[in-house]
C-alpha positions as CSV (number, residue, x, y, z in Angstrom):
1,M,147.3,-308.7,-49.1
2,S,146.6,-312.3,-49.8
3,Y,143.0,-313.7,-49.8
4,G,144.1,-316.4,-47.4
5,Q,145.4,-313.9,-44.9
6,A,142.3,-311.6,-44.7
7,T,140.6,-310.5,-41.5
8,A,136.8,-310.2,-40.9
9,V,135.9,-307.7,-38.2
10,I,132.5,-308.2,-36.5
11,G,131.1,-305.4,-34.4
12,P,128.0,-303.3,-33.6
13,L,126.1,-301.6,-36.5
14,A,128.0,-298.8,-38.2
15,L,126.7,-295.2,-37.8
16,R,127.2,-294.5,-41.5
17,P,127.6,-296.7,-44.6
18,E,131.1,-298.2,-45.0
19,P,132.4,-299.8,-48.3
20,G,132.7,-303.5,-47.9
21,A,130.7,-303.6,-44.7
22,Y,127.4,-305.5,-44.2
23,D,124.9,-305.2,-41.4
24,L,124.1,-308.5,-39.7
25,C,121.4,-309.4,-37.2
26,L,122.5,-310.6,-33.8
27,E,122.1,-314.3,-34.6
28,H,124.3,-314.1,-37.8
29,A,126.8,-311.7,-36.2
30,T,127.5,-314.2,-33.3
31,S,127.5,-317.3,-35.5
32,L,129.5,-316.1,-38.5
33,K,132.3,-318.4,-39.7
34,V,135.1,-317.2,-41.9
35,P,137.1,-319.0,-44.7
36,N,140.1,-321.1,-43.7
37,G,143.1,-319.0,-43.1
38,W,141.2,-315.9,-42.2
39,Q,141.3,-314.2,-38.9
40,I,138.2,-313.0,-37.1
41,E,138.1,-310.1,-34.8
42,R,135.0,-309.5,-32.7
43,L,134.7,-305.9,-31.4
44,P,133.1,-305.3,-28.0
45,G,129.8,-303.4,-27.9
46,E,126.1,-303.9,-27.9
47,Y,124.6,-305.9,-30.8
48,S,121.0,-304.8,-31.3
49,Q,118.3,-307.4,-32.1
50,T,115.8,-305.7,-34.4
51,A,112.5,-307.4,-34.6
52,V,110.5,-307.0,-37.8
53,S,106.8,-306.5,-37.2
54,E,104.1,-308.3,-39.1
55,P,102.8,-305.1,-40.7
56,D,106.3,-304.3,-41.9
57,L,106.7,-307.7,-43.5
58,E,103.2,-307.4,-45.2
59,A,104.1,-303.9,-46.5
60,L,107.4,-305.2,-48.0
61,A,105.7,-308.2,-49.6
62,A,103.0,-305.9,-51.1
63,A,105.7,-303.6,-52.5
64,I,107.6,-306.5,-54.1
65,R,104.3,-307.9,-55.5
66,R,103.4,-304.5,-57.1
67,V,106.8,-304.4,-58.9
68,G,106.6,-308.0,-60.0
69,L,103.1,-307.6,-61.4
70,A,103.8,-304.2,-63.2
71,D,102.8,-304.1,-66.8
72,E,106.0,-303.3,-68.8
73,P,106.3,-303.6,-72.5
74,P,108.7,-306.4,-73.7
75,P,112.1,-305.2,-74.8
76,P,112.5,-304.5,-78.6
77,P,113.8,-307.4,-80.6
78,V,117.4,-307.4,-81.5
79,V,117.9,-307.2,-85.3
80,R,121.7,-307.6,-85.4
81,R,124.7,-307.9,-83.0
82,K,128.3,-306.9,-83.4
83,G,130.4,-307.6,-80.4
84,H,128.8,-306.1,-77.4
85,L,126.6,-303.7,-79.5
86,A,123.1,-304.5,-80.8
87,V,120.8,-303.0,-83.3
88,V,117.2,-303.0,-82.2
89,A,114.0,-302.6,-84.2
90,D,112.0,-299.3,-83.8
């Protein structure tokens, strides 16, 4: 298959994870553009518009903040490199 002859299939959310598949919101599923030369096939079905609540967004931001502010020791210094291998100090 040639990259210029690919097909993008847009449809309702999958019931299980599929390799190479991505979940899109209603706005992005309906406005998606594909590269020149590609075909686009839109499957019939209901596209759900999932609203994210304010508490959900706040919880997500708090979780990201906790990870970003976590105290982690710096990585050990590299003493010597050979190709993709590295010797690190104790």
